[in-house]
N, C-alpha and C positions, 0 to 999 in steps of 0.2 A: 103258836106252834108248840105242840107237845115235845117232851124229852125225847119220845121214841122218833118223831119226825127229824129232830135236829141230830140224833144219833145216825139216822139213815142217810141224811144229807152228808154227813162226815165220813160214814162208810164208803158210799157211793162215790164221793170225791176222791178219796185215799185211793180207792181201787182204781179210778179212772186214771190218776195221776201215775201210779206206781206201775200198773199192769198194762193197761191199754196203750199208752204212749210209748211203750218199748217194743210193741208188736212189729212185724212187717207191714208194708203199706196195705197189703190185701187183709191181713188179720186186723189191722187198725180201722179200716174202713167198716169191716163186719162189726167189730166191737164199738165203733161210734155210733152205728146205726141202732144197736140194741141198748147201749148204756146212756146214751146222752139224754134220751127222753125221760127216764125216770129222775134223773139227776136235775134237769131243768123244771120238771113237774114239781119235785119236792121244794126246790128253790123258790119257783112261783108262788106256790101255796104260802109259803113262809113270808114272802113279800107282801102278798095281799092281805094276809092276817095282820103283819104289821101296819099296814096303811089303813085298814078297817079300825084297828085300836087307836092309831094317831087321829083319825077323824073322829072317832067316839070322843077322844080326850078334847078335841077342839070344840065340839058340839055341832059339827058339821053332818047333818042327817043324811042329806042327798049324797054326798061323797061316801058316807059309811054304807049306805044302801048299794051304790053301785059297787063298791068293793066286795060287798057280800054276795052280789048277784054274780060278780065274776068268778 
């Protein structure tokens, strides 16, 4: 994961915790649908990249390929 991606996850999670969770219920649902996708997407990419690196270090080419495809 690049520094920019790490920074973006931090920005999204901080925004989500400080702003979205303090809205009224209707505003919360609207913000949740708009903001949760990018947050989970960035985190998921980070997790897959870490898994790919881990499998590369172990020499498990099949799992490394699967992580790359995902």
